[in-house]
C-alpha positions as CSV (number, residue, x, y, z in Angstrom):
1,M,29.7,5.5,5.7
2,A,32.0,3.9,7.7
3,T,33.0,0.0,6.5
4,S,30.9,-2.7,8.1
5,K,33.1,-5.7,8.7
6,S,31.3,-9.4,7.3
7,Q,30.4,-11.7,10.6
8,P,30.3,-15.5,9.5
9,G,27.5,-15.7,7.4
10,H,26.4,-12.6,7.2
11,A,27.9,-10.1,4.6
12,V,27.2,-6.5,4.3
13,G,28.3,-3.6,2.3
14,Q,29.5,-0.4,3.0
15,S,26.6,2.1,2.1
16,H,22.9,1.6,1.4
17,R,24.0,1.8,-2.2
18,A,23.6,-0.6,-5.4
19,G,26.8,-2.3,-5.8
20,D,28.9,-0.5,-3.0
21,A,30.3,-3.2,-1.5
22,T,34.1,-4.8,-1.7
23,N,34.8,-7.6,-4.5
24,E,35.1,-10.1,-1.6
25,T,31.3,-9.2,-0.5
26,K,30.0,-9.4,-3.9
27,Q,31.9,-12.7,-4.9
28,E,30.4,-14.1,-1.3
29,V,27.2,-12.8,-2.5
30,I,27.3,-14.8,-6.0
31,D,28.7,-17.8,-4.3
32,A,25.3,-17.9,-1.4
33,I,23.0,-17.4,-4.4
34,L,24.4,-20.2,-5.6
35,K,24.8,-22.5,-2.9
36,K,21.0,-21.3,-1.4
37,A,19.5,-22.5,-4.8
38,E,21.0,-25.6,-5.1
39,E,19.3,-26.5,-1.6
40,W,16.3,-25.1,-2.8
41,G,16.7,-27.9,-5.9
42,L,17.0,-25.5,-8.5
43,S,17.9,-25.7,-12.5
44,I,21.4,-24.3,-13.5
45,Q,18.7,-21.5,-15.5
46,D,17.1,-20.9,-12.3
47,K,21.0,-20.1,-11.1
48,A,22.0,-17.9,-13.5
49,N,18.5,-16.0,-13.9
50,L,19.0,-15.1,-9.8
51,I,22.8,-14.1,-10.5
52,A,21.1,-11.8,-13.6
53,F,18.8,-10.3,-11.0
54,A,20.6,-9.6,-8.3
55,K,23.1,-7.7,-10.5
56,I,20.4,-5.5,-10.9
57,E,18.3,-5.2,-8.3
58,S,21.5,-4.5,-5.7
59,G,25.0,-4.6,-7.5
60,F,25.4,-7.9,-4.7
61,N,25.1,-5.5,-1.5
62,P,23.6,-7.0,0.9
63,N,22.8,-3.5,2.4
64,A,21.2,-1.9,-0.4
65,V,17.9,0.1,0.1
66,S,16.5,1.4,-3.0
67,P,13.8,4.8,-2.6
68,T,11.0,2.6,-2.5
69,H,12.4,0.6,0.5
70,A,13.6,-2.4,-1.0
71,S,16.3,-4.2,0.8
72,G,18.8,-6.5,0.7
73,V,20.3,-8.5,-2.1
74,M,17.3,-9.1,-4.0
75,Q,15.5,-5.9,-3.5
76,I,12.4,-7.1,-1.0
77,T,10.1,-4.7,0.3
78,Q,8.6,-5.6,3.8
79,G,5.0,-6.1,2.1
80,S,6.4,-8.2,-0.1
81,A,7.9,-10.3,2.4
82,K,4.8,-10.5,4.4
83,D,3.2,-11.2,1.6
84,A,5.3,-14.2,0.7
85,R,5.5,-15.6,4.1
86,D,1.3,-15.9,4.0
87,R,0.9,-17.0,0.8
88,L,4.0,-19.2,-0.2
89,S,5.5,-20.6,3.2
90,G,5.0,-24.1,2.9
91,S,2.9,-24.3,-0.5
92,K,4.1,-26.4,-3.5
93,I,5.1,-23.4,-5.5
94,I,8.1,-23.5,-3.3
95,G,8.3,-27.2,-3.0
96,G,6.5,-26.9,0.7
97,R,9.5,-24.8,2.3
98,E,8.8,-22.9,5.3
99,L,10.1,-19.0,5.3
100,G,11.1,-18.1,8.4
101,A,11.2,-14.8,9.9
102,Y,11.9,-12.2,7.2
103,Q,15.6,-10.4,7.9
104,P,16.0,-7.8,5.3
105,F,20.3,-7.2,5.7
106,D,20.6,-10.7,6.4
107,M,22.0,-12.3,3.0
108,D,20.8,-16.0,3.6
109,S,17.2,-14.6,5.3
110,N,17.0,-12.1,1.8
111,I,18.3,-14.6,-0.8
112,D,16.2,-17.3,0.6
113,Y,12.4,-14.8,0.5
114,G,14.1,-13.7,-3.0
115,I,14.2,-17.3,-4.5
116,A,11.0,-18.1,-3.2
117,I,9.1,-15.1,-4.9
118,Y,11.0,-15.7,-8.0
119,L,9.6,-19.2,-8.1
120,D,6.2,-17.4,-7.9
121,K,6.6,-15.1,-10.7
122,K,8.4,-18.0,-12.6
123,R,5.2,-19.8,-12.2
124,R,2.9,-16.5,-13.4
125,A,5.2,-16.0,-16.3
126,N,5.2,-19.8,-17.3
127,S,8.5,-18.9,-18.8
128,N,12.2,-19.9,-18.0
129,A,13.7,-16.9,-20.0
130,A,15.0,-13.9,-17.0
131,G,13.3,-11.4,-19.2
132,D,9.6,-12.9,-18.8
133,I,10.0,-13.6,-15.0
134,Y,12.0,-10.0,-14.3
135,K,8.8,-8.7,-16.0
136,K,6.9,-10.2,-12.7
137,Y,9.6,-9.8,-10.5
138,N,9.8,-6.0,-10.8
139,T,6.2,-4.5,-12.2
140,R,7.7,-1.0,-13.2
141,P,7.8,-1.0,-16.9
142,A,9.9,2.1,-17.0
143,E,12.6,0.2,-14.9
144,Y,12.2,-3.2,-16.4
145,N,12.3,-2.4,-20.3
146,R,15.9,-0.9,-19.6
147,Y,17.1,-4.1,-18.3
148,L,15.5,-6.7,-20.7
149,K,18.1,-7.2,-23.2
150,S,20.9,-7.4,-20.6
151,L,19.0,-9.6,-18.6
152,G,18.8,-12.4,-21.5
153,T,22.7,-12.0,-22.5
154,D,23.9,-11.9,-18.7
155,S,21.6,-14.7,-17.9
156,E,22.8,-17.1,-20.9
157,K,26.6,-16.1,-20.2
158,F,26.1,-17.1,-16.5
159,R,24.4,-20.3,-17.2
160,E,27.4,-21.5,-19.8
161,E,30.0,-20.8,-16.9
162,I,27.7,-22.6,-14.3
163,S,27.3,-25.4,-16.6
164,R,31.2,-25.7,-17.4
165,T,32.6,-24.9,-13.8
166,G,30.0,-25.6,-11.2
167,G,30.6,-22.0,-10.1
168,L,30.5,-18.5,-10.7
169,K,33.7,-15.8,-10.4
170,L,33.1,-12.1,-9.7
171,E,34.5,-11.3,-13.1
172,T,32.5,-13.1,-15.0
173,V,29.3,-11.2,-13.8
174,V,30.9,-7.7,-13.6
175,P,33.9,-7.6,-15.8
176,P,36.5,-5.3,-14.8
177,P,36.3,-1.8,-17.0
178,P,39.1,-2.1,-20.0
179,Q,42.5,-0.6,-19.5
180,R,43.3,2.3,-21.4
181,P,46.7,2.2,-23.3
182,A,49.3,4.7,-22.0
183,T,49.8,7.0,-24.7
184,H,53.1,8.8,-25.0
185,Q,52.6,12.7,-25.7
186,P,55.5,14.0,-27.4
187,R,56.6,17.2,-25.9
188,R,55.8,20.1,-27.8
189,Q,58.7,22.1,-29.6
190,H,58.2,25.9,-29.4
191,P,60.3,27.7,-31.7
192,P,62.7,30.5,-30.8
193,A,61.1,33.9,-30.3
194,K,62.0,36.0,-33.1
195,S,62.0,39.9,-32.7
196,A,63.2,42.8,-35.1
197,G,66.9,43.6,-34.7
198,H,67.6,39.6,-33.7
199,L,70.9,39.1,-35.1
200,S,71.1,36.0,-36.7
201,A,74.5,33.6,-36.5
202,D,75.3,35.0,-39.7
203,S,76.8,38.9,-39.3
204,H,75.6,39.4,-42.6
205,Q,71.9,38.4,-42.0
206,I,70.3,41.2,-39.9
207,Q,66.8,40.3,-39.3
208,G,64.5,43.2,-40.7
209,I,67.5,44.9,-42.8
210,A,68.3,44.6,-46.2
211,P,71.7,42.6,-47.4
212,P,74.5,45.2,-47.2
213,A,75.5,47.5,-50.0
214,W,78.6,49.1,-50.8
215,S,79.1,52.9,-50.9
216,Q,81.0,55.1,-54.0
217,P,84.3,55.1,-53.7
218,D,86.0,58.0,-51.7
219,S,88.7,60.1,-52.8
220,L,90.9,57.3,-52.6
221,G,88.9,54.6,-54.5
222,I,88.1,53.1,-51.4
223,R,84.6,51.6,-51.1
224,S,82.6,50.8,-47.4
225,P,80.0,48.6,-46.9
226,M,76.9,50.1,-45.7
227,V,73.3,48.8,-44.8
228,C,70.0,50.0,-46.2
229,Y,67.2,49.7,-43.7
230,D,63.8,48.6,-45.0
231,M,61.3,50.6,-43.3
232,H,58.4,48.9,-44.5
233,I,59.7,45.7,-42.5
234,L,61.2,48.0,-39.9
235,E,58.1,50.3,-39.6
236,G,56.9,50.4,-35.9
237,S,59.6,48.3,-34.4
238,F,61.4,51.6,-32.8
């Protein structure tokens, strides 16, 4: 799928797969969640929880779509959005705020609805812990049980960073993979090929041949060097 270009206030991903967005888009989504949470008057803990939810739900891809047709940053279905608007819009649960028309792939609209649903689930969970709230946000145990530990860890880390700096950088939320140190692979040294009958540097040494011996003296009393073949070594070499 071709990459779409973000319009002002409307970040987009590169496909419908979770996490499939540029780093610039992901940072834009993180900043938008923090800005919206500030507008809603939410605590630092709530901000951290929302970032942790978005990391799991969409990987900060505004165009993400799940097999169950949940969409956008906070992965909201049309049915959940309708219920939120009918039941929560203007209520005390969300501080009397009115929810506008739901636009699943509009980052701001999706985050607004995500915050409204989050606050409703937080009330039902009667807890500030990310894992407790997420059990209400995602009601499928087979899914949420995989994330409870990481949710708690991430939420605490994000809360500390927001408290310290007032913001949150992508490298804190999604650390880059560790770089593997370059390893030098020494070149393998192959020993020279040997074959029976190959002469070595020493003319007196012949592979597969026994050391030189001397003949019996001839009629003039002269002895000559001779070579004795070791037939056991040379067997099958000719």
